[in-house]
C-alpha positions in Angstrom: 283.7 181.7 125.4 280.0 181.0 125.6 277.8 182.1 122.7 275.7 185.2 123.2 272.0 184.4 123.6 269.5 186.4 121.5 267.4 188.8 123.5 263.8 187.5 123.9 261.1 189.5 122.2 257.6 189.7 123.6 254.8 191.7 121.9 251.7 193.4 123.3 248.6 193.2 121.2 249.0 196.8 120.0 252.7 196.3 119.1 251.8 193.1 117.1 249.1 195.0 115.2 251.4 197.9 114.4 254.2 195.6 113.3 251.9 193.6 111.0 250.6 196.9 109.5 254.2 198.0 108.7 255.3 194.6 107.4 252.3 194.3 105.0 251.8 198.0 104.1 252.3 198.7 100.4 253.1 202.3 101.2 255.5 201.5 104.0 259.2 202.2 103.3 261.2 199.1 102.6 263.5 199.6 105.6 260.5 199.7 108.0 259.0 196.6 106.5 262.2 194.7 107.0 262.6 195.8 110.6 259.0 194.9 111.4 259.4 191.4 109.8 262.6 190.8 111.9 260.8 191.6 115.1 257.7 189.5 114.2 259.9 186.5 113.4 261.8 187.0 116.7 258.6 187.2 118.6 257.5 183.9 116.9 260.6 182.2 118.6 262.8 181.9 115.5 266.6 182.0 116.0 268.7 184.7 114.4 270.0 182.3 111.8 266.5 181.4 110.7 265.5 185.0 110.6 268.4 185.7 108.3 267.2 183.1 105.8 263.6 184.3 106.0 264.2 188.0 105.7 267.2 187.9 103.4 269.5 190.1 105.5 272.7 189.6 107.4 272.9 188.4 111.0 274.3 191.7 112.3 271.1 193.4 111.0 268.9 190.9 112.7 270.8 191.2 115.9 270.7 195.0 115.8 267.0 195.5 115.3 266.1 192.6 117.6 268.1 194.2 120.4 266.8 197.7 119.8 263.2 196.5 120.0 263.8 194.5 123.1 265.2 197.6 124.9 263.1 200.5 123.4 260.1 198.9 121.9 258.6 200.4 118.7 260.7 203.6 119.1 263.8 201.5 118.9 263.0 200.7 115.2 263.3 204.4 114.3 266.5 205.8 112.8 268.6 207.6 115.5 269.6 211.2 114.9 272.8 211.7 113.0 275.2 214.5 113.6 275.7 215.4 109.9 277.5 218.4 108.5 277.3 221.6 110.5 274.6 223.9 109.1 275.9 226.6 106.8 273.0 229.0 107.4 271.7 230.2 110.7 268.0 230.1 111.5 267.9 233.9 111.4 269.2 233.9 107.7 266.6 231.3 106.8 263.8 233.4 108.4 265.0 236.5 106.7 264.8 234.9 103.2 261.3 233.5 104.0 260.2 236.9 105.1 261.6 238.3 101.9 259.6 235.8 99.9 256.4 237.0 101.7 256.9 240.5 100.4 256.2 241.8 96.9 259.4 242.3 94.9 258.6 246.0 94.5 258.8 246.4 98.3 262.4 245.3 98.1 263.1 247.6 95.2 263.2 244.8 92.6 261.4 245.5 89.3 259.5 242.2 89.3 255.9 241.2 89.8 256.7 237.8 91.4 259.7 236.1 93.0 261.3 232.9 91.7 263.7 230.8 93.8 266.7 232.0 91.7 265.8 235.6 92.0 265.2 235.3 95.8 268.6 233.7 96.1 270.3 236.4 94.0 268.6 239.2 96.0 269.5 237.6 99.3 273.1 237.7 98.3 272.9 241.3 97.0 271.2 242.4 100.2 273.9 240.8 102.4 271.6 238.3 104.0 273.9 235.5 103.1 277.3 235.3 101.3 276.0 232.6 98.8 273.0 230.4 98.5 271.6 228.2 95.7 268.1 228.4 94.2 267.4 224.8 95.2 268.2 225.6 98.8 265.9 228.5 98.9 263.2 226.4 97.3 263.6 223.7 100.0 263.3 226.3 102.7 260.1 227.8 101.2 258.7 224.3 100.6 258.9 223.6 104.4 256.4 226.3 105.0 254.4 225.9 101.8 255.5 229.4 100.6 255.1 229.8 96.8 255.7 233.4 95.9 255.8 232.5 92.1 252.1 231.7 92.2 249.1 234.0 92.7 245.3 233.8 92.9 242.9 236.6 92.0 240.1 237.5 94.3 237.3 240.1 94.7 235.3 241.4 97.6 231.5 241.3 97.4 230.4 244.6 95.9 226.6 244.0 96.1 225.2 245.5 99.3 222.5 242.7 99.3 225.0 240.0 98.6 223.9 237.7 101.5 220.2 238.1 100.7 220.5 237.4 97.0 223.0 234.5 97.4 221.0 232.9 100.1 217.8 233.1 97.9 219.6 231.2 95.1 221.1 228.6 97.5 217.7 228.0 99.1 216.2 227.4 95.7 218.8 224.7 95.1 217.6 223.2 98.3 213.9 223.6 97.1 213.1 226.4 99.5 211.7 229.9 98.6 210.9 232.5 101.2 211.3 229.9 103.9 208.8 227.5 102.4 209.5 224.3 100.6 208.7 224.2 96.8 205.8 222.1 95.6 206.1 219.2 93.2 204.9 221.4 90.3 207.5 224.1 90.9 210.8 224.1 89.1 214.2 225.9 89.2 215.9 226.8 86.0 219.5 228.0 85.9 220.3 230.0 82.7 223.0 232.1 81.0 224.9 232.6 77.8 228.3 231.2 76.7 229.6 233.8 74.3 232.0 233.7 71.3 232.3 230.0 70.6 234.6 230.0 67.6 234.9 227.6 64.7 238.6 227.1 64.3 239.5 225.0 61.3 243.0 223.6 61.9 245.4 223.8 59.0 246.3 220.2 59.6 244.0 217.3 60.7 243.8 216.5 64.4 245.6 213.3 65.2 243.9 210.8 67.6 245.7 209.5 70.7 247.8 206.4 70.5 250.2 204.3 72.6 252.3 206.7 74.7 250.9 209.6 72.7 248.2 212.1 73.5 245.9 213.7 71.0 247.7 216.2 68.8 246.0 219.4 67.6 247.7 221.8 65.1 248.3 225.3 66.5 247.5 227.1 63.3 243.9 227.6 62.3 241.6 229.5 60.0 238.7 231.4 61.7 235.2 230.3 60.7 233.2 232.8 62.8 231.7 232.6 66.2 228.3 232.1 67.8 226.7 232.3 71.2 225.3 229.3 73.1 222.3 230.1 75.3 221.3 227.4 77.8 218.8 226.7 80.5 219.3 223.9 83.0 216.6 222.3 85.2 218.5 222.1 88.5 216.6 219.3 90.1 215.8 217.2 87.0 219.1 217.6 85.1 217.5 218.6 81.8 219.4 220.9 79.5 217.8 223.2 76.9 220.0 225.2 74.6 220.1 227.2 71.4 222.7 228.8 69.2 222.4 232.5 68.2 224.7 234.8 66.2 225.0 237.0 69.4 223.5 237.5 72.8 220.9 240.1 73.7 217.3 240.4 75.1 215.7 238.8 72.0 217.9 235.7 72.0 217.4 235.3 75.7 213.6 235.6 75.5 213.7 233.1 72.6 215.4 230.6 75.0 212.7 231.4 77.7 210.0 230.8 75.1 211.6 227.5 74.1 211.5 226.2 77.7 208.3 227.7 79.0 206.2 226.5 76.1 207.1 222.9 77.0 205.6 220.7 79.7 205.9 220.5 82.6 206.9 224.2 82.7 204.0 225.6 80.7 201.5 224.4 83.3 203.7 224.7 86.4 202.7 226.8 89.3 206.0 228.6 89.4 209.2 228.3 87.4 212.2 230.1 89.0 214.8 231.4 86.5 218.2 231.9 88.2 220.3 234.4 86.1 223.3 236.6 86.6 223.4 240.4 86.0 224.3 240.2 82.3 222.8 242.8 80.0 220.3 240.4 78.5 218.5 239.9 81.8 219.6 242.7 84.1 217.5 244.5 86.7 213.8 245.0 87.3 213.1 245.6 83.6 214.1 242.0 82.9 211.9 240.7 85.7 208.9 242.6 84.4 209.5 241.5 80.9 209.7 237.9 81.9 206.6 238.1 84.1 204.5 239.8 81.4 205.3 237.1 78.9 205.0 234.2 81.4 203.1 235.0 84.6 204.2 231.7 86.3 207.9 232.6 85.7 209.9 234.2 88.6 213.3 235.7 87.8 215.9 235.5 90.6 219.2 237.3 90.2 222.6 236.2 91.6 224.6 238.9 93.4 226.9 241.0 91.4 230.2 239.2 90.6 228.8 235.9 91.9 227.9 233.9 88.9 229.6 231.0 90.6 226.4 230.5 92.5 224.7 229.8 89.1 224.7 226.1 88.3 224.6 226.7 84.6 228.3 227.7 84.9 229.0 224.1 85.9 227.2 223.0 82.7 229.2 225.4 80.6 232.4 224.0 82.1 231.3 220.5 81.0 230.5 221.9 77.5 233.9 223.5 77.3 235.8 220.4 78.3 233.8 217.8 76.4 232.5 219.7 73.3 234.5 222.8 72.5 238.1 222.0 73.5 240.1 221.3 71.5 238.3 223.6 69.0 238.5 222.0 65.5 235.5 222.9 63.5 235.3 223.7 59.8 232.1 225.8 60.0 229.7 227.2 62.6 227.1 224.6 61.4 229.5 221.9 62.8 229.7 223.7 66.1 225.9 224.0 66.4 225.4 220.4 65.3 227.9 219.2 68.0 226.2 221.2 70.7 222.7 219.9 69.7 223.9 216.3 69.7 225.7 216.8 73.0 222.4 218.0 74.6 220.6 214.8 73.5 223.5 212.7 74.9 223.6 214.7 78.1 219.9 214.6 78.8 219.9 210.8 78.3 222.4 210.2 81.1 222.7 213.3 83.3 222.0 213.5 87.0 221.5 216.6 89.1 224.7 218.1 90.5 225.4 217.5 94.2 225.4 221.1 95.2 227.1 221.2 98.6 227.5 225.0 99.2 224.7 225.9 101.6 223.7 229.1 103.4 225.7 228.0 106.4 228.8 227.9 104.2 227.8 231.3 102.8 227.8 232.8 106.3 231.2 231.2 107.1 232.6 232.7 103.9 231.3 236.2 104.6 232.7 236.0 108.1 236.1 235.1 106.8 235.9 237.9 104.2 234.9 240.4 106.9 237.8 239.3 109.1 240.2 239.6 106.2 239.0 243.1 105.4 239.4 244.1 109.0 243.0 242.8 109.0 243.8 244.7 105.8 242.4 247.9 107.3 244.5 247.5 110.4 247.6 246.8 108.2 247.0 249.9 106.1 246.4 252.0 109.3 249.7 250.8 110.7 
């Protein structure tokens, strides 16, 4: 009986490029790399026996994938569908459990605030949707549609009637524009706010530094050493941070911060210095604007919209302070807290660069459009 001849393999340029990508890709599954190498070796004219030695597989494997590629091309290297075990659950049952996950538990008469996979499985059985189902099966179904009823996010609709106008004014200042005109070289933008209640927590046992396969360890128990407020002003375009510690917040501490900044150059002789602030009690409303202007005629206070302090860049600075200075909180006295903040300012100003603020007025308009559409959908749902 004559020996069977191996099927010839010829590659197009695109097929060769794709097979090389699969054979060399670090993220390619092992089975796909082996199949691609077999076909490439076959296309190079090697016999099956030589391919067996080069690829470290049996001859039946080489013959199988060589033949499949010769007949079906790249698609022949994919796994063929398997019959598998008959499904235990119908598509309708799966859809009903997914729909249940997209409802609040109270709507189904369950005294819970959020679903878990186990509770969904239990309720589906009690409601007669299925006879029995495991929590892992329910979790797999939900994962296929990225449904996570055990998670939640808080949100708030804009309450400020002039939200767009105020937010756009702040965003334009970050782009060095005010009232449609570019800012001059001697005009500056300062972002300012207060970080309240920074505590001095003296741990009852010393903090242990990290080591091999061990993270830093901080004792949970602590003695309270008081709290202070950190007031800061940040030059948006020059990445300069000015801060001071006070026993509490208020109009006088805030004006002391303004005095600290505005009596320094280049702000003292600047044409205009824009102060971006939120609507906190220390600098709220027209009274705060008038108070600032009387003290420093070249200062212009610009308020963010209500509930929109995320448009204030000083909040980004405060997040850096929280992560790099305050947490984990292990200070014996408030003097240590203040000293650490002062030293951090020096370090920060020596190396800091302006933030790459990417949220523009165009993004603001897109956001407000989505919010309006969401509000309309909610109104229609409630009306139905």
